[in-house]
Each structure stands twice: as structure tokens, then as C-alpha cells.
KEZA-857616 format. One line per 3 residues: number of its first residue (from 1); their letters; for each residue x, y, z of N, C-alpha, C, O. Coordinates in Angstrom, 1 decimal, decimal comma. Layout:
N
NUM) a) X:Y:Z:X:Y:Z:X:Y:Z:X:Y:Z; ...
END
This chain:
249
1) xxx) 18,5:48,2:12,8:17,9:48,1:14,4:19,4:47,8:15,5:19,4:47,6:16,7; 20,4:47,9:14,6:21,4:48,3:16,0:22,4:49,2:16,1:23,6:49,0:16,3; 21,4:50,3:15,9:22,1:51,7:16,2:22,4:51,6:17,8:21,8:50,8:18,4
4) xxx) 23,3:52,4:18,4:23,3:52,2:19,7:22,3:53,0:20,2:21,6:53,6:19,5; 22,2:53,1:21,5:21,2:54,4:22,0:21,2:55,4:21,8:20,1:55,8:21,3; 22,5:56,3:22,0:22,6:57,6:21,8:22,0:58,3:20,3:21,0:59,0:20,1
7) xxx) 23,1:57,6:19,2:23,1:57,4:17,7:21,1:57,4:17,4:20,4:58,3:16,9; 20,7:56,0:17,9:19,5:55,7:17,8:18,1:57,0:18,2:17,0:57,2:17,6; 18,7:57,8:19,4:17,2:58,3:19,9:17,7:59,5:20,2:17,2:60,3:20,9
10) xxx) 18,9:59,8:19,5:19,2:61,5:19,1:19,6:62,2:20,6:19,8:63,4:20,9; 19,8:61,0:21,5:20,6:61,9:23,1:22,0:62,5:22,8:22,6:63,2:23,5; 22,3:61,9:21,7:23,7:62,1:21,5:23,6:63,6:21,2:24,3:64,3:22,0
13) xxx) 22,9:64,3:20,3:22,9:65,9:21,0:23,6:66,6:21,8:24,5:67,5:21,7; 22,7:65,9:23,3:23,3:66,3:24,3:24,9:65,7:25,2:25,4:66,1:26,2; 25,5:64,4:24,3:26,4:63,4:25,2:27,2:62,9:24,3:28,3:62,6:24,8
16) xxx) 27,0:62,7:22,8:27,7:62,1:22,6:28,5:62,5:21,7:28,2:63,1:20,7; 29,8:62,1:21,9:31,1:62,3:22,0:32,2:62,6:20,5:33,0:61,8:20,1; 31,9:64,2:19,7:32,0:64,3:18,6:31,5:65,7:18,4:31,7:66,5:17,5
19) xxx) 30,7:65,8:19,4:29,8:66,8:18,7:30,6:68,1:19,3:30,7:68,0:20,5; 31,0:69,2:18,7:31,7:70,2:19,2:31,1:71,5:18,7:30,2:71,6:17,8; 31,8:72,4:19,2:31,2:73,9:19,1:29,9:74,4:19,4:28,9:73,8:19,3
22) xxx) 30,1:75,6:19,8:28,9:76,3:19,8:28,7:77,4:19,3:29,6:78,1:18,8; 26,9:77,8:19,3:26,5:79,0:18,2:27,4:80,2:19,2:27,8:79,9:20,3; 27,6:81,6:18,6:28,4:82,5:18,9:28,3:83,2:19,8:28,0:84,3:19,3
25) xxx) 28,3:83,3:20,9:28,0:84,0:22,7:26,9:83,5:22,6:25,9:84,2:22,6; 26,8:82,4:22,6:25,7:81,7:23,5:25,8:81,1:24,9:25,0:81,2:25,8; 27,0:80,3:25,0:27,3:79,6:26,0:28,3:79,7:27,3:29,2:79,1:27,9
28) xxx) 27,6:81,3:27,1:28,0:81,9:28,7:26,9:81,5:30,0:25,7:81,5:29,9; 27,6:81,3:30,9:26,7:81,3:32,8:26,1:82,9:32,1:26,6:83,9:31,6; 24,6:82,6:32,7:24,2:84,2:32,8:25,0:85,0:34,1:25,6:84,7:35,2
31) xxx) 24,5:86,1:33,4:25,5:86,9:34,5:24,8:87,1:35,6:25,3:87,2:36,7; 23,7:87,2:35,4:22,5:87,7:36,4:22,1:86,1:37,1:22,0:85,4:36,2; 22,0:85,4:38,3:21,0:84,7:38,9:19,5:84,8:38,5:18,8:85,1:39,4
34) xxx) 19,1:84,6:37,7:17,6:84,6:37,2:17,3:83,6:36,2:18,1:83,4:35,2; 16,2:83,1:36,4:15,3:81,9:35,7:16,0:80,8:35,9:17,0:80,7:36,7; 15,4:79,8:35,0:15,5:78,1:35,4:17,4:78,1:35,3:18,0:79,0:34,7
37) xxx) 17,9:77,2:35,8:19,3:76,7:35,9:20,1:78,2:36,0:21,2:78,3:35,4; 19,8:79,1:36,5:20,5:80,6:36,6:21,8:80,2:37,0:22,1:79,2:37,7; 22,8:81,2:36,2:24,2:81,0:36,2:25,0:79,7:35,4:26,1:79,4:35,3
40) xxx) 23,9:79,2:34,9:24,8:77,7:34,3:24,6:77,8:32,8:23,5:78,1:32,3; 25,6:77,6:32,1:26,0:77,2:30,6:24,9:76,6:30,0:24,1:76,3:30,9; 24,7:76,2:28,8:24,0:75,2:27,9:24,8:73,6:28,5:24,0:72,8:28,9
43) xxx) 26,0:73,4:28,4:26,8:72,5:28,7:26,3:72,3:29,9:25,2:71,7:30,0; 26,9:72,7:30,8:26,2:72,5:32,4:24,9:72,2:32,5:24,4:71,5:33,4; 24,4:72,5:31,6:22,5:72,1:31,7:22,6:71,0:31,5:22,2:70,1:32,3
46) xxx) 23,2:70,7:29,8:23,1:69,4:29,5:23,6:68,1:30,5:22,9:67,1:30,9; 25,0:68,5:30,8:25,4:67,2:31,7:24,6:67,1:32,4:24,3:66,0:32,6; 23,8:68,1:33,3:23,0:67,4:34,7:21,9:66,7:33,9:21,3:65,9:34,7
49) xxx) 21,2:66,8:32,4:20,6:66,3:32,1:20,8:65,2:31,9:20,0:64,4:32,4; 21,8:64,8:31,2:22,4:63,4:31,1:22,2:62,5:32,2:21,8:61,4:32,1; 22,7:63,4:33,6:22,8:62,3:34,8:21,6:62,4:35,3:21,4:61,8:36,3
52) xxx) 20,8:63,0:34,9:19,5:62,6:35,5:18,5:61,7:34,7:17,7:61,0:35,1; 18,7:61,9:33,3:18,0:60,8:32,3:18,7:59,3:32,2:18,1:58,3:32,0; 20,1:59,5:32,3:20,3:57,8:32,6:20,4:57,6:33,9:21,4:56,9:34,2
55) xxx) 19,6:57,8:34,9:19,5:57,5:36,4:18,2:57,5:36,8:17,7:57,7:37,9; 17,6:57,3:35,6:15,8:57,1:35,7:16,1:55,7:35,8:17,2:55,2:35,5; 14,9:54,9:36,1:14,7:53,5:36,0:13,7:53,1:35,3:13,2:52,0:35,3
58) xxx) 13,2:54,4:34,5:12,1:53,7:33,4:12,0:55,1:32,6:12,6:56,1:33,1; 11,3:55,3:31,3:10,6:56,2:30,8:10,2:55,6:29,7:10,4:54,4:29,4; 9,3:56,7:28,9:8,6:56,5:28,0:9,5:57,1:26,6:10,1:58,2:26,7
61) xxx) 9,6:56,2:25,4:10,5:56,8:24,5:9,1:56,9:22,8:8,5:55,9:22,4; 9,1:58,0:22,3:7,7:57,8:21,0:8,6:58,7:20,1:8,9:59,9:20,4; 8,9:58,0:19,0:9,4:58,8:17,8:9,8:58,0:16,7:9,4:56,9:16,7
64) xxx) 10,8:58,5:15,6:11,1:57,9:14,4:12,2:58,0:14,8:12,7:59,0:15,3; 13,0:56,8:14,7:14,6:56,4:14,5:15,3:55,7:13,0:14,8:54,7:12,4; 15,8:56,1:12,7:16,5:55,9:10,9:17,3:54,4:11,4:18,0:54,5:12,3
67) xxx) 17,1:53,5:11,0:17,4:52,2:10,6:18,4:52,0:9,8:18,3:52,0:8,5; 19,5:51,8:10,3:21,0:52,3:9,5:20,6:50,6:8,4:20,2:50,5:7,2; 20,9:49,6:9,3:21,0:48,7:7,8:19,7:48,6:6,8:19,8:48,6:5,6
70) xxx) 18,5:48,6:7,6:17,4:48,3:6,5:17,2:49,7:5,5:16,9:49,4:4,4; 17,4:50,8:5,8:17,7:51,8:5,2:16,2:52,9:5,6:15,8:53,8:4,8; 15,5:52,5:6,6:13,8:52,8:6,7:13,7:53,5:8,0:14,8:53,3:8,5
73) xxx) 13,2:53,9:8,4:12,8:54,6:9,6:11,6:53,9:10,5:10,4:54,1:10,3; 12,2:52,9:11,9:11,7:52,6:12,6:11,1:53,8:13,5:11,8:54,7:14,0; 9,7:53,7:13,8:8,8:54,1:14,5:8,1:53,3:16,1:7,3:52,3:16,1
76) xxx) 8,4:53,9:16,9:8,3:53,5:18,5:7,5:54,2:19,2:7,3:55,4:18,9; 7,0:53,7:20,2:6,3:53,9:21,5:6,0:53,2:22,5:5,0:52,6:22,7; 7,2:53,3:23,4:7,7:52,1:23,9:8,1:52,6:25,1:9,1:53,4:25,3
79) xxx) 7,1:51,9:26,3:8,0:52,1:28,1:9,0:51,2:28,1:9,1:50,2:27,4; 9,8:51,4:28,9:11,0:50,5:29,0:11,5:51,1:30,1:11,4:52,3:30,4; 12,5:49,9:31,1:13,1:49,8:32,3:14,3:49,4:32,3:14,8:48,7:31,4
82) xxx) 15,1:49,8:33,5:16,3:49,2:33,4:16,5:47,5:33,8:17,5:46,8:33,8; 15,3:47,2:34,2:15,0:45,5:34,0:15,2:45,1:32,6:15,6:44,0:32,5; 15,0:45,7:31,7:14,9:44,9:30,3:13,6:44,9:30,3:13,2:44,2:29,3
85) xxx) 13,0:45,1:30,7:11,0:44,9:30,5:10,7:46,3:29,5:11,1:47,5:29,5; 9,8:45,7:28,7:9,2:47,5:27,7:7,7:46,8:27,4:7,5:45,6:27,4; 6,8:47,5:27,1:6,0:47,7:26,5:5,5:48,8:25,5:5,5:50,0:25,8
88) xxx) 5,1:48,2:24,3:4,2:49,4:23,2:4,2:48,6:22,3:3,9:47,4:22,3; 4,6:49,8:20,9:4,2:49,3:19,5:5,6:49,6:18,7:6,7:49,7:19,3; 5,4:49,5:17,4:6,8:49,7:16,7:6,0:49,2:15,4:5,2:48,3:15,2
91) xxx) 6,7:50,3:14,2:6,2:50,0:12,9:7,4:50,5:11,8:8,0:51,5:12,0; 7,7:49,7:10,6:8,9:50,1:9,8:8,7:51,0:8,7:8,4:50,4:7,6; 8,7:52,3:8,6:8,3:53,1:7,6:7,0:53,1:7,6:6,6:52,7:6,5
94) xxx) 5,9:53,5:8,6:4,8:54,0:8,2:3,9:52,3:8,1:2,9:52,4:8,8; 3,8:51,1:7,6:3,6:50,5:7,0:3,1:49,0:8,1:3,6:47,8:8,1; 2,3:49,3:8,7:1,9:48,4:9,6:2,4:48,9:11,1:3,1:49,9:11,3
97) xxx) 1,7:47,8:12,1:2,4:47,9:13,2:2,7:46,4:13,8:2,5:45,3:13,3; 3,1:46,7:14,8:3,5:45,2:15,7:3,6:45,9:17,0:4,2:47,0:17,2; 3,0:45,2:18,0:2,4:45,7:19,4:3,6:44,3:20,1:3,5:43,1:20,0
100) xxx) 4,7:45,2:21,0:5,3:44,4:21,8:5,2:44,1:23,3:4,3:44,6:23,9; 6,0:43,4:23,9:6,0:43,0:25,0:7,5:42,4:25,8:7,5:41,1:25,7; 8,3:42,8:26,3:9,2:42,2:26,7:9,2:41,8:28,2:9,3:42,8:28,9
103) xxx) 9,1:40,7:29,0:9,5:40,8:30,2:10,0:39,2:30,7:9,6:38,1:30,4; 10,7:39,4:31,3:11,9:38,0:31,9:12,8:37,8:30,6:13,1:38,8:29,9; 13,0:36,8:30,3:13,7:36,3:29,2:12,4:36,1:27,6:12,7:35,2:26,8
106) xxx) 11,9:36,5:27,5:10,6:36,6:26,5:10,2:37,2:26,2:9,7:38,1:27,0; 9,9:37,3:24,8:9,6:39,0:23,8:8,1:38,3:23,2:7,9:37,1:22,9; 7,2:39,2:23,3:5,8:38,9:23,0:5,5:39,9:21,7:5,9:41,0:21,5
109) xxx) 4,8:39,1:20,9:5,1:40,2:19,5:3,4:40,2:18,5:3,2:39,1:18,0; 2,7:40,9:18,4:1,6:40,5:17,8:1,3:41,5:16,4:0,9:42,7:16,6; 1,4:41,1:15,4:1,8:42,1:14,1:0,5:42,1:13,5:0,0:41,0:13,4
112) xxx) -0,2:42,9:13,1:-1,0:43,5:11,8:-0,7:43,2:10,5:0,2:43,6:9,8; -1,5:42,4:10,0:-1,4:41,9:8,5:-0,5:43,2:7,5:0,0:42,8:6,4; -0,4:44,6:7,8:-0,3:45,7:6,9:1,4:45,1:6,9:2,0:44,8:5,9
115) xxx) 1,7:45,0:8,5:3,1:44,8:8,6:3,7:43,6:8,3:4,8:43,8:7,6; 3,4:42,4:8,5:3,8:41,3:7,6:3,7:41,3:5,9:4,6:40,9:5,3; 2,7:41,8:5,4:3,0:42,2:4,0:3,9:43,5:4,0:4,0:44,0:2,9
118) xxx) 4,4:44,1:4,7:5,5:45,0:4,0:6,9:44,5:4,3:8,1:44,7:3,9; 6,5:43,5:5,4:8,1:42,7:5,6:8,1:41,3:4,6:9,1:40,5:4,7; 7,4:41,2:3,9:7,4:40,2:3,0:7,7:40,5:1,6:7,9:39,6:0,8
121) xxx) 7,7:42,0:1,3:7,5:42,2:0,0:8,9:41,6:-0,4:10,0:41,5:0,2; 8,6:41,1:-1,8:9,6:40,4:-2,6:9,5:39,0:-2,6:10,1:38,3:-3,4; 8,7:38,6:-1,6:8,8:37,0:-1,6:7,7:36,5:-2,1:6,9:37,4:-2,4
124) xxx) 7,3:35,2:-2,4:6,5:34,5:-2,8:4,9:35,1:-2,4:4,7:35,0:-1,2; 4,0:35,6:-3,0:2,6:35,9:-2,7:1,8:34,9:-1,8:1,4:35,4:-0,7; 1,5:33,2:-2,2:1,2:32,4:-1,2:2,0:32,4:-0,3:1,5:32,2:0,8
127) xxx) 3,2:32,7:-0,3:4,2:32,2:1,2:3,8:33,5:2,1:3,7:33,4:3,3; 3,5:34,4:1,6:3,1:35,5:2,2:2,0:35,2:2,5:2,1:35,4:3,7; 0,6:34,9:2,2:-0,6:35,1:2,5:-0,6:33,6:3,6:-1,5:33,4:4,4
130) xxx) 0,4:32,7:3,5:0,2:31,7:4,5:1,0:32,1:6,1:1,0:31,6:7,2; 1,6:33,2:5,7:1,8:33,7:7,1:0,9:35,1:7,5:0,6:35,4:8,7; 0,6:35,4:6,8:-0,4:36,6:7,2:-1,8:35,3:7,9:-2,4:35,6:9,0
133) xxx) -2,1:34,3:7,5:-3,1:33,5:7,9:-2,7:33,3:9,5:-3,5:33,4:10,5; -1,1:32,8:9,4:-0,6:32,1:10,6:-0,3:33,1:12,0:-0,2:32,8:13,2; -0,2:34,2:11,3:0,3:35,4:12,4:-0,6:36,5:12,6:-0,7:36,7:13,8
136) xxx) -1,4:37,5:11,6:-2,1:38,7:11,6:-2,8:38,7:12,9:-3,5:37,9:13,5; -2,5:39,7:13,2:-3,3:39,9:14,9:-3,6:38,8:15,7:-4,6:38,7:16,4; -2,3:37,8:15,7:-2,1:36,6:17,2:-1,1:37,5:17,8:-0,4:38,5:17,3
139) xxx) -1,2:36,7:19,4:0,1:37,2:20,4:1,1:35,8:20,0:0,9:34,6:20,0; 2,1:36,5:19,5:3,3:35,0:19,2:4,5:35,4:20,4:4,7:36,5:20,9; 5,0:34,6:20,6:6,5:34,4:22,0:7,5:33,8:21,3:7,4:33,1:20,3
142) xxx) 8,9:34,3:21,9:10,2:33,7:21,4:10,8:34,2:22,6:10,3:34,9:23,4; 12,3:33,5:22,5:12,9:33,8:23,6:13,7:35,3:23,1:14,0:35,6:22,0; 13,9:36,1:24,4:14,3:37,2:23,7:15,9:37,2:23,7:16,6:38,2:23,5
145) xxx) 16,3:36,0:23,9:18,1:36,1:23,4:18,3:35,3:22,2:19,4:35,0:21,9; 17,0:34,7:21,3:17,6:34,3:20,4:17,8:35,4:18,7:17,5:36,6:18,5; 18,1:34,7:18,0:18,9:35,3:16,6:17,6:36,1:16,1:17,9:37,1:15,4
148) xxx) 16,6:35,9:16,3:15,5:36,7:15,4:15,0:37,9:16,5:14,4:38,9:16,0; 15,1:37,9:17,5:14,5:38,8:18,6:15,5:40,0:19,6:15,2:41,0:20,3; 16,6:39,5:19,3:18,0:40,4:20,0:18,0:41,2:19,5:18,6:41,9:20,3
151) xxx) 17,9:41,6:18,7:17,7:43,2:18,2:16,8:44,2:18,9:17,1:45,1:19,7; 15,3:43,6:18,4:14,3:44,3:19,4:14,4:44,0:20,7:13,8:45,0:21,2; 14,8:43,3:21,6:14,9:43,2:22,5:16,0:44,4:23,1:15,7:44,7:24,3
154) xxx) 16,8:44,9:22,7:17,6:45,8:22,6:17,2:47,1:22,9:17,8:48,0:23,6; 16,1:47,1:22,3:15,1:48,5:22,3:14,7:48,7:23,5:14,4:49,8:23,9; 14,5:47,5:24,6:13,9:47,4:26,0:14,8:47,7:26,9:14,3:48,1:28,0
157) xxx) 16,0:47,7:26,8:16,9:47,9:27,9:17,1:49,1:28,1:17,6:49,6:27,1; 16,8:50,0:29,0:17,2:51,4:29,4:18,8:51,4:29,1:19,3:52,1:28,3; 19,5:50,8:29,9:20,9:51,0:30,2:21,6:50,6:29,0:22,8:51,1:29,1
160) xxx) 21,3:49,6:27,5:21,1:49,7:26,3:21,4:50,8:25,9:22,4:51,6:25,9; 20,0:51,0:25,5:19,6:52,1:24,9:20,5:53,9:25,5:20,8:54,8:24,8; 20,7:53,7:26,7:21,5:55,0:27,1:22,6:55,0:27,3:23,1:55,9:27,9
163) xxx) 23,5:54,0:26,9:24,7:53,5:27,2:25,9:54,5:26,6:26,0:54,6:25,4; 26,5:55,0:27,5:27,6:55,6:27,2:27,3:57,2:26,9:28,1:58,1:26,5; 26,0:57,4:27,4:25,6:58,9:27,5:26,1:59,9:28,5:25,9:61,1:28,3
166) xxx) 26,9:59,3:30,0:27,3:59,9:30,7:28,9:60,3:30,9:29,4:60,7:31,9; 29,5:60,1:29,5:30,6:60,0:29,3:31,4:61,1:29,1:32,7:61,2:29,2; 30,3:62,3:28,5:31,2:63,2:27,6:30,3:64,4:28,1:29,1:64,5:28,3
169) xxx) 31,3:65,4:28,3:30,8:66,8:28,5:30,1:67,4:27,4:30,7:67,4:26,3; 29,0:67,9:27,5:28,4:68,7:26,2:28,8:69,6:26,0:29,7:70,0:26,8; 28,6:70,4:24,8:29,0:71,8:24,6:27,7:72,3:23,8:27,7:72,9:22,8
172) xxx) 26,6:72,0:24,6:25,5:72,5:24,5:25,3:74,5:24,7:26,0:75,0:25,5; 24,5:75,0:24,0:24,2:76,0:24,2:22,6:76,6:24,6:21,7:75,9:24,1; 22,4:77,6:25,3:21,3:78,0:26,1:20,2:78,6:25,1:20,7:79,5:24,3
175) xxx) 19,1:78,4:25,0:18,3:79,0:24,3:16,8:79,4:25,0:16,9:79,6:26,3; 15,7:79,5:24,5:14,4:80,3:25,5:14,1:79,3:26,3:14,7:78,2:26,4; 13,0:79,8:26,8:12,3:78,8:27,9:10,6:78,6:26,8:10,2:79,5:26,0
178) xxx) 10,2:77,4:27,0:8,6:76,8:26,7:8,4:75,8:27,2:9,0:75,5:28,3; 7,6:75,1:26,8:6,9:73,9:27,6:6,9:73,2:26,5:6,9:73,7:25,3; 7,0:71,5:26,9:6,8:70,4:26,4:5,8:69,4:26,7:6,1:68,6:27,6
181) xxx) 4,3:69,3:26,0:3,2:68,2:26,4:2,4:69,5:28,2:1,7:69,0:29,0; 2,7:70,2:28,2:2,4:71,0:29,6:3,9:71,2:30,5:4,0:72,1:31,3; 4,7:70,5:30,2:5,7:70,8:31,3:6,8:71,9:30,8:7,2:72,0:29,7
184) xxx) 7,1:72,7:31,7:8,1:73,7:31,7:9,6:73,4:31,5:10,3:72,9:32,3; 10,1:73,9:30,2:11,0:73,3:30,0:12,0:74,8:29,2:11,5:75,8:28,8; 13,9:74,2:29,0:14,4:75,0:28,6:15,0:74,3:27,4:15,5:73,2:27,4
187) xxx) 14,9:75,1:26,3:15,5:74,5:25,1:17,4:74,9:25,2:17,9:75,9:25,6; 17,9:73,8:24,7:19,3:73,8:24,2:19,6:73,4:23,1:19,0:72,4:22,6; 20,7:74,3:22,4:21,2:73,7:21,3:22,2:72,9:21,4:23,0:72,9:22,4
190) xxx) 22,5:72,1:20,2:24,0:71,4:19,7:24,1:71,7:18,2:23,2:72,0:17,4; 25,5:71,5:17,8:25,8:71,0:16,1:26,7:70,6:16,2:27,4:70,7:17,2; 27,0:69,8:15,1:27,7:69,2:14,7:27,9:69,3:13,0:27,0:68,8:12,3
193) xxx) 29,0:69,9:12,6:28,6:70,5:10,7:27,7:71,1:10,5:27,3:72,0:11,3; 27,2:70,7:9,6:25,7:71,1:9,0:25,0:70,7:9,8:24,3:71,7:10,1; 24,6:69,6:10,6:23,6:69,0:11,8:23,8:69,8:12,9:24,8:70,2:13,5
196) xxx) 21,9:69,8:13,2:21,7:70,7:14,4:20,9:69,9:14,8:20,2:69,2:14,1; 20,9:69,9:16,7:20,2:69,1:17,3:19,4:70,2:18,3:20,0:71,2:18,6; 18,4:70,0:18,7:17,5:71,0:19,5:17,1:70,5:20,7:16,0:70,0:20,5
199) xxx) 17,4:70,3:21,8:17,0:69,5:23,2:15,8:70,3:24,1:15,7:71,5:24,1; 14,9:69,5:24,8:14,4:70,4:25,4:14,4:69,5:26,7:14,1:68,4:26,9; 14,8:70,7:27,6:14,8:70,1:29,3:14,0:70,4:30,3:13,9:71,6:30,4
202) xxx) 13,4:69,8:31,1:12,4:69,9:32,1:12,9:70,9:33,0:14,0:70,5:33,6; 12,6:72,2:33,4:12,7:73,3:34,3:12,5:73,2:35,9:12,9:74,0:36,7; 11,6:72,1:36,2:10,8:71,5:37,1:11,4:70,4:37,8:11,7:69,6:36,9
205) xxx) 11,7:69,9:38,9:12,0:68,8:39,2:13,1:68,1:38,8:14,0:69,0:38,6; 13,6:67,0:38,5:14,6:66,5:37,6:15,0:67,2:36,4:14,0:67,2:35,6; 16,2:67,7:36,0:16,2:68,1:34,4:16,1:66,9:34,1:17,1:66,2:34,5
208) xxx) 15,0:66,2:33,4:14,8:65,0:32,8:14,9:65,9:31,1:14,8:67,1:31,0; 15,2:65,0:29,9:15,3:65,2:28,7:13,8:65,4:28,2:13,4:65,1:29,3; 12,7:65,6:27,5:12,1:65,7:27,1:11,5:65,6:26,0:10,3:65,2:25,8
211) xxx) 12,3:66,1:25,1:12,2:65,6:23,8:14,0:66,4:23,0:14,8:67,2:23,3; 13,6:65,3:21,6:14,9:65,9:21,1:14,6:66,2:19,4:14,1:65,3:18,7; 14,9:67,1:18,9:14,5:67,4:17,5:16,2:67,2:16,8:17,2:67,3:17,4
214) xxx) 16,0:67,0:16,0:17,2:66,8:15,0:17,1:67,3:13,4:16,1:66,8:12,8; 18,2:68,3:12,7:17,6:68,8:11,6:18,7:67,8:10,8:18,5:67,8:9,6; 19,6:67,0:11,2:20,6:66,3:10,4:20,0:65,9:9,5:18,8:65,8:9,6
217) xxx) 20,8:65,5:8,2:20,2:65,6:6,8:20,0:64,5:6,5:19,1:64,2:5,8; 21,1:63,4:7,1:20,7:61,9:7,0:19,9:61,5:7,4:19,6:60,5:6,8; 19,0:61,7:8,8:18,1:61,0:9,6:17,5:62,2:10,4:17,4:62,0:11,6
220) xxx) 16,9:63,9:9,6:15,8:64,4:10,4:14,8:63,8:11,6:13,9:63,0:11,1; 14,8:63,8:12,7:13,4:63,0:13,4:13,3:63,8:14,7:14,2:64,5:15,1; 12,4:63,8:15,1:12,0:63,6:16,7:11,3:62,7:17,4:10,3:62,1:17,0
223) xxx) 12,3:62,6:19,2:12,0:62,2:19,8:11,9:62,7:21,1:12,7:63,5:21,7; 10,4:62,1:21,8:9,9:62,6:22,7:10,1:61,6:24,0:9,8:60,4:23,8; 10,6:62,0:25,3:10,7:61,0:26,7:10,0:61,8:27,4:9,9:63,0:27,5
226) xxx) 9,2:60,6:28,1:8,0:61,1:29,4:8,2:59,9:30,3:9,1:59,1:30,4; 6,7:60,2:31,2:6,8:59,0:32,1:8,0:58,5:33,1:8,0:57,5:33,7; 8,6:59,2:33,1:10,1:59,1:33,9:9,5:58,1:35,3:8,5:58,4:36,1
229) xxx) 10,5:57,0:35,4:10,3:56,5:36,8:9,3:55,9:37,2:9,1:55,6:38,4; 8,0:55,8:36,0:6,6:54,9:36,1:6,7:53,6:35,9:7,7:53,1:35,3; 5,7:53,0:36,5:5,8:51,4:35,9:5,5:50,7:34,5:4,6:50,9:33,6
232) xxx) 6,4:49,8:34,5:6,4:49,5:32,8:5,1:48,6:32,9:4,9:47,8:33,8; 4,3:48,7:31,8:3,2:47,4:32,1:3,4:46,6:31,0:2,8:46,4:30,0; 4,7:46,1:31,5:5,1:44,7:30,5:4,3:43,1:31,2:5,0:42,4:32,0
235) xxx) 3,3:42,8:31,0:2,5:41,7:31,5:2,3:41,1:30,3:2,2:41,5:29,1; 2,4:39,4:30,9:2,5:38,6:29,3:1,1:38,6:29,0:0,3:38,5:29,9; 0,7:38,8:27,6:-0,6:38,5:27,0:-1,3:37,4:27,9:-0,7:36,5:28,5
238) xxx) -2,7:37,6:27,9:-3,3:36,2:28,4:-4,0:35,7:27,2:-4,2:36,6:26,3; -4,5:34,4:26,9:-5,2:33,5:26,1:-4,2:32,8:24,8:-3,0:33,0:24,9; -4,4:32,5:24,4:-3,7:31,6:23,5:-2,5:32,5:22,9:-2,7:33,5:22,1
241) xxx) -1,4:32,1:23,3:0,0:32,6:22,8:0,4:32,0:22,0:0,8:31,0:22,6; 0,7:31,9:20,5:2,1:31,3:19,6:3,1:31,3:19,8:3,8:32,4:19,8; 3,7:29,8:19,9:5,1:29,9:20,2:6,1:29,8:19,0:6,1:28,8:18,3
244) xxx) 6,9:31,0:18,6:7,4:30,9:17,7:8,7:29,8:17,6:9,0:29,3:16,5; 9,4:29,7:19,0:10,5:29,1:19,2:10,4:27,8:18,7:11,3:27,3:18,1; 8,9:26,9:19,2:8,6:25,5:18,8:7,8:25,3:17,2:7,5:24,2:16,7
247) xxx) 7,6:26,7:16,4:7,3:26,3:15,5:8,9:26,2:14,5:9,2:25,3:13,6; 9,5:27,1:14,9:10,9:27,0:14,1:11,9:26,0:14,3:13,0:26,0:13,7; 11,3:24,8:15,6:12,3:24,0:15,6:12,4:22,6:14,9:13,5:22,0:15,0
END
């Protein structure tokens, strides 16, 4: 889970250092002012996209993120903001689901049985049964700064997720126009060696990043971005909440 912002979310396709080169003869400014971003190269559009996206106060991201430590895939659907708040769901390699909320310095998590059993593979079956009985489908809480929560909490801070994105000029190339979930967009292309990235950028309003497709051999994935600058529904769950820090003390 410690992949940084751009690597984890594939924003690297637009902004991370090391993405060099462009597709032949595609990175020229339009010769005539026409269509969205008329007269701009793909790299110039990508730079504006990075500025707009990193300037957002909040967004929702959804997709599959390679977990370099565990060697699996983290599937996320999270709304998050620059206050470090988030609300959404997370799963590991498609095995079960965890609901999560972070507000203030507290992380709230609710695991389903499949998630708990998947995380307990290789452990004593009796112990796993005990954990399932204790935690399954119940809200829990812990300090967001504690050792057990800090990696997950890092997904909740938009500044961390997008950190460093505005430091690098992109060498993206322009593609055709299209739509992403009904929003008009322009396609940009990036490559690094044999890896290819396709970015979809909004052509109406601010040039927000809407989607990134990666065909990287090591971690092909798709991440979508939406609900820019909308409030994050990060409210502490009501009712009984199990305090995991107290249980572990």
C-alpha cells in the first residue's frame, strides 16, 4: 500500500518523472485553432490537467491499484479530500470488502467475512473463526496515526495521493475526442519503454483528469476520477463501534 500517489493511481502517465518520448509526429500544436484545447500540444494539455487535478479540494477515485508489497491488487472506490477525510470501500484481490471512513484522527473500518478470511489465510482456522465472529460486518475504529492504520490512511489524504504531480512537464501526445461517463473528453497518450498509458481529460470546465488506462505489463489497470470538489461523506458511523486500540492495549 505504500506506493506513492502517482505510481499508485497511474497519474504518473501524465506527470511522473521518467516518462519520456512521444508517438511519432503526434505532439505538434494544432496548425489551426479548432476543437478543444486548440493550438496546444498533448504535453501542454497534460500539464494543465495536472494543475487542475492537483488543485481540486476533493475527488472520487475508483479502480484497481497494484500492491507492490503484497503482490496483489487493491480495488478502491473512495471519495477523499485535502483535509485527509475519506469514505468508500476497499478490497484485496477481489476477496471480500471493507468499508472505510476517516474523519479527524480516527479510522473506521467494517470488514465482511470474506475479507477477514482472505486476510487470515495460513493462520489457525480456529483463530480465524474467532476473528470473524468478533469483527465481521461490525464497525471498528482505531487511531489513523497508529501502525495498523497509517498505510490505509495514506489513501485518504488527497495531497499525499497526488503528491509531486505538479513537478514534471509531460510529453503526452494528443488523440481523438470522446466521452467518459457522459463527460466530453480528449484522449492523451504516454509511453515509457514498452508500457503505454491512455489519459482522458475533460474538455468542458476545468481540464480534470477523468480516467487513466495503463497497459504496463507489470500492472495493467484503469483508474477513474470523478466528483471533483464535492463534499466527502466522511461521518463517523452511528451505533456501537468496536475500539480496536482498546482491545489491543
